[in-house]
C-alpha positions, 0 to 999 in steps of 0.5 A: 299362792294363798287365799282367804275371804273377808265378809264385808258389807258389800259381799264376800271379798277374796284375797290372794297372797304370794305369802308376803304381799297382797297380789289380788283382791276381788269382790264376789261375782266381779269380772276377772274374779280370782284371775291368778294361778291355783290358790290354797286357803290359808288365812293366817298369813300376816298380810291377810291379817293386816288387810282384814284389819284395814277393811274393818277400819274402812267399812267403819267409815275411817280412812286407813293408810294403804301404806300399811299394806304390802301390795304387789299387783301383777301387771305390766309397766303401763298397768302399774303406772295406772294403778299407781295413779289410782293409789294416789287418788285421795279417799273421798275424791274421784278422778276421770279416765282422761285425767289418768291418761294425762297423768300417765302421759306426764309420767311415761312420755307416751301418748295414751287414750282414755280407752287404754286407761279404762282397760288397765283400770278394769284389770286392777287385781286389788279392788277397793284398796287400789281404788278403781271405784273412784274412776268416773267418766269425764261427764260424771258417769259412773261406768266401768266397775268390775264389781258392779255399779251398785257396789261402786255407788256404795263405796263412793258413798261410804267414802263421803264422795259428793254424788250430786254431779255423778250419775248412772247411765241407764241403757236406752233411757235418760240418765239417772242421778245418783243422789238419794231423794 
């Protein structure tokens, strides 16, 4: 496994590759950061160059095509199914855990809970590109992002998501609206 880093507006991003495919991408400090075997630093791998170019476009406010990247997230069939649903969630849109659960049932024929979906979303090994930041609670709550809620808000704002119905639950107090005042 090989790794490199990308300096982004939301912090250092660490990428992992098997030499051909992108198998991991983590935001510094993210839960499950670098959850693959020992990696050797090597930044000249083609998939890293393409991914860095993709991020240059993304952070410039463009909508780069994910299909240009060779992604190979490591995980079982259920997680792969959930991650494919995440990949089909359009730039600038959000999806709920419940909607993902229903799509998973439609795809697999197996009953699925929103909590099971949450576990698969939380273990997404390729942050941002497989857009787990676009997942929200059924009531519009912005919870469950391994890179941190503030980062999730920044990414959604960068993508132009309408934030008026979304909020960050504040522990032990009333809910706080995400819109800027």
